[in-house]
Backbone as CSV, one residue per row, in Angstrom:
resi,resn,N_x,N_y,N_z,CA_x,CA_y,CA_z,C_x,C_y,C_z
1,MET,121.768,218.274,127.574,120.519,217.700,127.085,121.466,215.928,127.754
2,PRO,120.796,214.842,128.053,121.162,213.328,128.748,121.303,212.752,127.285
3,ILE,122.295,212.180,127.325,122.943,211.380,126.195,122.029,209.315,126.904
4,GLU,120.940,209.121,125.929,120.253,208.341,125.687,121.085,207.024,125.933
5,LYS,120.806,206.309,126.315,121.426,204.524,126.252,121.043,204.026,124.860
6,PHE,122.218,203.517,124.263,121.419,203.068,122.970,121.035,201.547,123.195
7,GLU,119.958,201.992,122.886,119.066,200.126,122.851,118.344,200.052,121.555
8,MET,118.368,200.724,120.199,117.627,201.153,119.047,118.379,199.703,118.791
9,THR,116.868,198.804,117.939,117.929,197.745,117.353,117.086,198.005,115.550
10,GLU,116.212,198.384,115.558,115.160,198.747,113.838,115.024,199.984,114.101
11,SER,115.224,200.348,112.339,115.020,201.855,112.288,114.760,201.928,111.060
12,THR,113.520,202.703,110.712,113.341,203.528,108.917,114.896,204.476,109.041
13,CYS,115.012,205.065,108.020,115.978,205.889,107.275,115.314,206.623,106.797
14,VAL,116.543,207.818,106.946,116.240,208.904,105.570,117.351,209.123,104.943
15,PRO,117.532,208.782,103.509,118.470,209.086,103.049,119.120,210.511,102.312
16,LEU,120.071,211.267,102.494,120.866,212.230,102.532,121.995,211.709,100.832
17,PRO,122.064,211.347,99.725,122.938,210.689,99.087,123.620,212.518,98.164
18,LEU,124.398,213.000,99.143,124.775,213.386,99.004,126.861,213.719,99.499
19,GLU,127.730,213.768,98.993,129.020,213.455,99.379,129.319,214.842,100.044
20,ASN,130.604,214.672,100.454,131.194,215.978,101.311,130.661,216.661,102.415
21,VAL,129.172,216.655,103.104,128.581,217.604,103.149,129.293,217.721,104.545
22,ASP,129.258,219.155,104.795,130.921,219.717,105.678,129.607,220.015,107.274
23,THR,130.328,220.773,107.790,130.073,220.747,109.725,128.641,222.030,109.681
24,ASP,129.602,222.671,108.479,128.945,224.618,108.106,127.548,224.423,107.181
25,GLN,127.259,223.110,106.424,126.369,222.361,105.714,125.078,221.815,107.201
26,ILE,125.953,221.589,108.258,125.144,220.632,108.787,124.379,221.508,110.068
27,LEU,125.165,222.583,110.385,124.624,223.527,111.477,125.629,224.870,110.851
28,PRO,125.120,225.858,110.088,125.731,226.828,109.896,126.398,227.589,110.778
29,ALA,127.092,228.326,110.777,127.863,228.797,111.256,127.382,230.014,112.509
30,ARG,126.241,230.329,111.884,125.789,231.814,112.596,124.726,231.208,113.810
31,PHE,124.395,229.781,113.692,123.933,229.187,114.828,124.875,228.474,116.490
32,LEU,126.118,228.841,116.309,126.969,228.627,117.193,127.372,229.228,118.402
33,ASN,126.590,230.209,118.267,126.095,231.412,119.386,125.842,230.511,120.920
34,ALA,125.324,229.423,120.930,125.300,228.480,122.202,126.038,227.717,122.921
35,THR,126.240,227.524,124.124,126.735,226.419,124.729,126.109,225.139,124.981
36,ALA,124.725,225.232,125.219,124.291,224.302,125.730,123.289,223.591,124.420
37,ARG,123.551,222.168,124.458,122.826,221.007,123.499,121.663,221.236,123.101
38,GLU,120.462,221.497,123.841,119.529,221.636,123.000,119.181,222.944,122.358
39,GLY,117.805,222.191,121.366,117.504,223.488,120.515,118.130,223.084,119.503
40,PHE,118.800,222.859,118.733,120.154,222.706,117.765,119.478,222.263,116.741
41,GLY,118.117,221.599,117.187,117.652,219.905,115.863,116.957,221.062,114.747
42,GLU,116.695,221.633,115.242,115.482,223.126,114.336,115.878,223.702,113.529
43,LYS,118.068,223.778,113.693,118.661,224.198,112.929,119.232,223.518,112.054
44,LEU,119.520,222.036,112.236,119.500,221.092,111.053,119.642,221.680,109.612
45,PHE,120.340,221.707,108.968,120.577,221.657,107.507,119.402,222.804,107.358
46,ARG,120.183,223.565,107.640,118.711,225.253,108.223,118.647,225.723,106.602
47,ASP,120.357,225.781,105.780,119.822,226.477,104.129,119.365,225.817,103.365
48,TRP,119.415,224.141,103.715,118.675,223.315,102.683,117.300,223.221,103.138
49,ARG,117.313,223.200,104.557,115.838,223.262,104.558,114.874,224.511,104.684
50,PHE,115.043,225.348,104.379,114.341,226.700,104.288,114.686,227.278,103.408
51,GLN,113.933,227.870,102.989,114.264,229.065,101.591,114.340,230.287,101.908
52,LYS,115.087,231.469,101.894,115.626,232.726,102.019,114.288,233.477,102.334
53,ASN,112.899,233.639,102.537,111.953,233.811,102.304,110.998,233.443,103.525
54,GLY,111.911,231.957,104.368,111.665,230.968,105.875,110.660,229.829,105.514
55,GLU,110.221,230.252,103.931,109.501,228.846,103.801,110.086,227.689,104.018
56,LYS,109.645,226.469,104.088,109.986,225.190,103.583,110.560,224.860,102.330
57,ASN,112.230,224.326,102.120,111.914,223.840,100.471,111.473,222.633,100.686
58,MET,110.097,222.384,100.171,109.641,220.932,99.777,110.462,219.727,99.647
59,ASP,111.544,220.373,98.540,112.330,219.593,98.144,113.632,218.899,98.936
60,PHE,113.568,219.226,99.762,115.204,218.921,100.619,114.139,217.692,101.860
61,VAL,114.799,216.608,101.900,114.660,214.995,102.201,113.462,215.948,103.630
62,LEU,114.203,216.382,104.472,113.914,215.709,105.933,111.825,217.202,105.850
63,ASN,112.243,217.679,104.751,110.746,218.094,104.737,109.396,217.325,104.060
64,ASN,110.289,215.922,103.418,109.275,215.157,102.733,108.870,213.884,103.894
65,PRO,107.424,213.645,103.860,107.291,213.242,105.072,107.160,211.749,105.217
66,MET,107.292,211.666,103.617,107.632,210.008,103.632,108.448,209.437,104.031
67,PHE,109.334,210.244,104.461,110.855,209.594,105.173,110.848,209.765,106.474
68,SER,111.224,208.754,107.379,111.133,209.360,108.761,112.445,208.203,109.583
69,GLY,112.519,208.437,110.606,113.317,207.181,111.278,114.614,207.730,112.297
70,LYS,115.506,206.842,112.708,116.711,207.338,113.615,117.763,207.875,112.986
71,THR,117.817,207.071,111.946,118.946,206.774,110.920,118.986,207.376,110.233
72,LEU,119.850,208.136,109.973,120.522,208.977,108.155,121.138,207.927,107.425
73,VAL,121.156,208.090,106.631,121.915,207.436,105.625,122.472,208.835,104.418
74,ALA,123.979,208.660,105.031,124.872,209.891,103.690,125.752,209.309,102.808
75,GLY,126.098,210.611,102.404,126.756,210.240,101.469,128.328,209.983,101.574
76,LYS,129.201,209.838,101.106,130.372,209.533,101.382,131.067,210.867,101.718
77,ASN,132.143,210.672,103.066,132.744,212.202,103.560,131.632,213.208,104.347
78,PHE,131.245,212.315,105.153,129.943,213.231,106.162,130.525,213.663,107.091
79,GLY,130.421,215.275,107.434,130.884,215.764,108.449,131.926,216.519,108.373
80,SER,132.442,216.830,107.185,133.876,217.283,106.922,134.446,218.467,107.242
81,GLY,135.101,219.690,107.043,135.374,221.123,107.375,135.283,220.784,108.546
82,SER,135.040,221.871,109.390,135.701,222.671,110.787,134.848,221.170,111.872
83,SER,135.508,221.674,112.972,135.570,220.828,114.334,134.201,220.712,115.253
84,ARG,133.277,222.164,114.758,132.332,222.329,115.307,131.364,221.297,116.325
85,GLU,131.120,220.782,117.048,130.458,219.836,118.024,129.135,220.073,117.909
86,HIS,129.022,221.581,117.397,127.506,221.371,117.548,127.021,220.735,116.193
87,ALA,127.444,220.264,115.170,126.982,219.881,114.326,126.427,218.678,114.948
88,VAL,127.288,218.246,115.618,126.540,216.565,116.038,125.472,216.710,116.739
89,TRP,125.214,217.977,117.798,124.040,218.076,118.439,123.044,218.421,118.222
90,ALA,123.181,219.423,116.249,122.288,219.305,116.022,121.394,217.704,115.052
91,VAL,122.054,217.034,114.596,122.006,215.784,114.107,121.642,215.193,115.526
92,TYR,122.377,215.043,116.420,121.444,214.201,117.496,120.203,215.187,118.055
93,ASP,120.027,216.223,118.408,118.595,217.040,118.637,117.889,216.717,117.677
94,TYR,118.027,216.566,116.617,116.521,216.351,115.889,116.248,215.243,116.001
95,GLY,116.771,214.194,116.536,116.115,212.747,116.689,117.004,212.018,115.976
96,PHE,118.064,211.870,115.120,119.007,210.532,114.960,119.516,210.284,115.849
97,ARG,119.555,208.991,116.252,120.720,208.054,116.830,121.744,207.319,116.067
98,ILE,121.384,207.360,114.951,122.741,206.609,113.402,122.941,207.303,112.538
99,VAL,124.346,207.432,111.917,124.304,207.757,110.623,125.172,206.966,110.493
100,VAL,124.908,206.398,108.746,125.838,205.825,108.366,126.053,206.416,106.719
101,SER,127.232,205.734,106.875,128.155,206.568,105.660,129.306,205.779,105.455
102,SER,129.995,205.766,104.556,131.255,204.312,103.932,132.270,205.398,104.199
103,PHE,132.182,207.118,104.689,133.320,207.316,104.902,133.216,208.338,105.949
104,PHE,133.687,208.681,107.209,133.215,209.896,107.886,134.506,211.004,108.506
105,ALA,134.337,211.977,108.110,135.670,212.870,108.890,135.702,212.258,110.408
106,ASP,137.226,212.631,110.699,137.468,212.022,112.017,137.055,212.939,112.938
107,ILE,137.284,214.227,112.660,136.740,215.171,114.093,135.148,214.757,114.421
108,PHE,134.020,214.898,113.097,133.236,214.697,113.332,132.881,212.984,113.823
109,LYS,133.356,212.490,113.776,133.260,210.784,114.035,133.335,210.738,115.385
110,ASN,134.680,211.514,115.584,134.626,211.417,117.360,133.721,212.481,118.601
111,ASN,133.016,213.121,117.533,132.459,214.089,118.424,130.695,213.617,118.518
112,ALA,130.808,212.827,117.263,129.300,212.200,117.734,129.185,210.598,118.445
113,LEU,130.910,210.203,118.343,131.025,209.307,119.667,130.928,209.990,121.016
114,ASN,130.978,210.947,121.153,131.089,211.752,122.733,129.721,212.052,122.635
115,ASN,128.596,212.196,121.973,127.728,213.089,122.081,126.348,211.614,122.070
116,GLY,126.770,210.308,121.955,125.786,209.757,121.929,124.946,209.249,120.412
117,LEU,125.386,209.784,119.579,125.645,209.045,118.316,126.351,208.234,117.191
118,LEU,125.940,207.306,116.882,126.901,206.196,116.558,127.425,206.323,115.344
119,PRO,127.879,206.531,114.435,128.538,206.360,113.303,129.214,205.184,112.450
120,ILE,128.473,204.894,111.841,128.317,203.462,111.294,128.969,203.532,109.605
121,VAL,130.370,202.975,109.689,131.478,203.149,108.486,130.661,201.479,107.841
122,ILE,130.127,201.968,106.558,129.869,200.183,105.360,130.766,200.626,104.142
123,PRO,130.400,199.505,103.290,131.281,199.821,102.318,130.430,200.839,101.410
124,GLU,131.145,201.536,100.495,130.254,202.175,99.876,129.397,201.846,98.887
125,GLU,129.572,200.172,98.709,127.901,199.507,97.398,127.242,198.988,98.419
126,LEU,127.544,199.636,99.344,126.059,198.546,100.302,125.225,200.397,100.720
127,VAL,126.078,200.907,101.368,125.479,202.205,101.241,124.477,202.368,99.507
128,GLN,125.111,202.660,98.848,124.495,202.702,97.361,122.944,202.218,97.229
129,LYS,123.089,200.649,97.834,122.357,200.113,97.721,121.173,200.142,98.489
130,LEU,121.456,200.353,100.049,120.935,201.739,100.893,119.616,202.219,100.943
131,LEU,120.677,202.885,99.713,120.008,204.063,99.278,118.696,204.170,98.367
132,LYS,119.014,203.605,97.797,118.301,203.358,96.705,117.352,202.237,96.878
133,LEU,117.772,201.242,97.835,115.918,200.807,98.871,115.266,201.391,99.596
134,ILE,115.998,202.586,100.241,114.970,203.734,100.864,114.352,204.271,99.675
135,MET,114.864,204.882,98.602,114.245,206.222,97.677,112.825,204.914,97.223
136,GLU,112.952,203.648,96.933,112.208,202.687,96.157,111.179,202.629,97.487
137,ASN,111.904,202.662,98.665,110.247,202.003,99.426,110.668,202.631,100.761
138,PRO,110.340,203.837,101.402,110.899,204.438,102.147,110.657,203.660,103.696
139,GLU,109.634,202.404,103.957,110.046,201.907,104.989,110.811,200.697,105.153
140,THR,112.048,201.341,104.391,112.863,200.069,104.453,113.613,200.784,105.543
141,LYS,114.205,199.147,106.491,114.287,199.174,107.561,115.732,198.526,107.901
142,ILE,116.827,199.311,108.885,118.169,198.450,108.929,118.200,198.316,110.118
143,GLY,118.876,197.275,111.040,118.680,196.851,111.999,120.616,196.649,112.661
144,VAL,120.368,197.224,113.561,121.826,197.212,114.122,122.147,196.619,115.946
145,ASN,122.825,195.906,115.975,123.316,195.262,117.050,124.800,196.126,117.525
146,LEU,124.484,196.655,118.344,125.789,197.137,119.175,127.110,196.566,119.808
147,GLU,125.953,195.672,120.784,126.795,194.804,121.349,127.688,194.099,120.423
148,LYS,127.353,193.387,119.207,127.720,192.342,118.560,128.908,193.285,117.314
149,GLN,128.260,194.246,117.155,128.601,195.408,115.881,128.317,194.864,114.743
150,VAL,127.192,195.179,114.642,126.618,194.026,113.434,125.194,195.079,112.539
151,PHE,125.589,195.412,111.423,124.672,196.331,111.010,124.139,195.411,109.779
152,THR,122.333,195.793,109.462,122.008,194.601,108.389,121.056,195.570,107.774
153,ILE,121.023,195.641,106.712,119.436,195.714,106.380,118.299,194.380,105.752
154,LEU,117.315,195.258,106.944,116.481,193.673,107.585,115.901,193.560,106.577
155,GLN,115.615,194.451,104.972,114.696,193.633,104.028,115.375,192.603,102.995
156,THR,116.831,193.044,102.691,117.301,192.025,101.715,118.551,191.006,102.849
157,GLY,119.032,191.435,104.140,119.583,190.381,105.008,120.783,190.780,104.928
158,ASP,121.277,191.812,104.038,123.134,192.193,103.930,123.409,192.079,105.506
159,CYS,124.328,191.853,105.362,124.896,192.203,107.101,126.658,192.479,106.893
160,VAL,126.504,193.432,107.552,128.187,193.425,107.295,128.674,194.253,109.735
161,ASN,129.760,193.889,109.546,130.102,194.072,110.710,130.775,195.836,110.851
162,PHE,130.906,196.291,111.929,131.352,197.749,111.996,132.145,198.109,113.294
163,GLU,132.820,198.744,112.985,134.060,199.086,113.946,133.633,200.031,114.945
164,ILE,134.278,199.928,116.147,133.818,200.956,116.908,135.095,200.834,118.195
165,ASN,135.189,201.966,118.865,136.445,202.305,119.811,135.845,201.350,121.055
166,ALA,136.377,200.193,121.901,135.792,199.355,122.629,135.036,200.293,124.217
167,TYR,135.888,201.273,124.264,135.409,202.756,125.180,134.191,202.829,124.846
168,LYS,134.482,203.449,123.619,133.183,204.588,123.195,131.846,204.300,123.337
169,LYS,131.991,202.277,122.851,130.911,201.470,122.270,130.069,200.840,124.127
170,GLU,130.843,200.967,124.513,130.469,201.084,126.429,129.858,201.692,126.629
171,CYS,130.565,203.343,126.508,129.512,204.693,126.851,128.056,204.990,126.503
172,LEU,128.305,204.797,124.696,126.751,204.357,123.939,126.005,203.374,124.592
173,MET,126.440,202.167,125.351,125.341,201.124,125.608,125.123,201.770,127.091
174,LYS,125.817,202.755,128.027,125.611,202.790,129.571,124.542,204.321,129.372
175,GLY,124.810,205.079,128.451,124.461,206.348,127.884,125.156,207.321,128.703
176,LEU,126.226,207.329,128.762,127.307,208.108,129.075,128.393,208.505,128.559
177,ASP,128.755,210.086,128.760,129.926,211.151,128.351,130.623,210.897,129.284
178,ASP,132.340,210.956,128.780,133.337,211.188,129.246,133.625,211.399,130.690
179,VAL,133.089,212.125,131.174,132.599,212.811,132.536,131.610,211.792,133.604
180,ASP,130.200,211.221,133.087,129.621,210.342,133.443,129.971,209.237,133.568
181,PHE,130.783,208.328,132.463,131.743,207.425,132.897,132.516,207.729,133.902
182,LEU,133.744,208.490,134.265,134.313,208.570,135.346,133.389,208.520,136.622
183,LEU,132.188,209.621,136.533,131.603,209.894,137.715,130.902,208.192,137.915
184,SER,130.691,207.780,137.117,130.417,205.884,137.491,131.227,204.931,138.583
185,MET,132.559,205.195,137.878,133.606,204.871,138.364,134.137,205.579,140.040
186,LYS,133.377,206.388,140.515,134.005,207.056,140.967,134.001,205.797,142.522
187,ASP,133.146,204.800,142.992,133.904,204.010,144.192,134.990,203.414,143.724
188,GLN,135.376,203.285,142.704,136.529,202.177,142.338,137.704,203.316,142.429
189,ILE,137.711,204.266,142.009,138.467,205.345,141.771,139.520,206.114,143.711
190,THR,138.414,205.538,144.165,138.194,206.088,145.555,139.451,204.965,146.091
191,ASP,138.633,203.820,146.707,139.018,202.570,146.613,140.078,202.362,146.250
192,TYR,140.998,202.651,144.990,142.417,202.665,144.546,142.966,203.690,145.044
193,GLU,142.843,204.853,145.424,143.416,205.695,145.665,143.583,205.639,147.402
194,LYS,142.422,205.197,147.725,142.772,204.815,149.479,143.828,203.356,149.797
195,ARG,144.349,202.902,148.923,145.010,201.338,148.434,146.326,202.207,148.140
196,ARG,146.739,203.370,147.844,147.732,203.672,147.516,148.495,204.375,148.719
């Protein structure tokens, strides 16, 4: 699955006000038998989205038609646990392009950046304010300016800067993974080698 250029500036949000959501909850281990990135979205939060008999758990937020958007707003310590990249593939393949939290597990955060998903860290009090706003009004929107590294709650005007590695920022804006980035510099690499 190719990585999309990050161009989104506004999005409604899906609230997941749970702390310490680990990668086995994001994507259960029994689904780690594939190496292509496609098809994992339908397995995202599988054990929370579906009951044991296969019916949808209508109490889980992803099954609630009131909530939609390309932004997942999660509780503290999202993506903890194992280092499985498949968890990020599932979040991305489901359609999310941003995950907002006050803290991410480092490995999840790096895997996200490597696969076109933007993890944005904002203060905990702002996460809680945003979650409350979304629950009260599912049409609540956030704005993201990746170039300027600014996150905004559009309804309230709350605005904060977020940090991102400069190289990963460039990759996201160009829709490149690490290999594609190197291939995009092929001519410059060749010129450099010729001059040596």
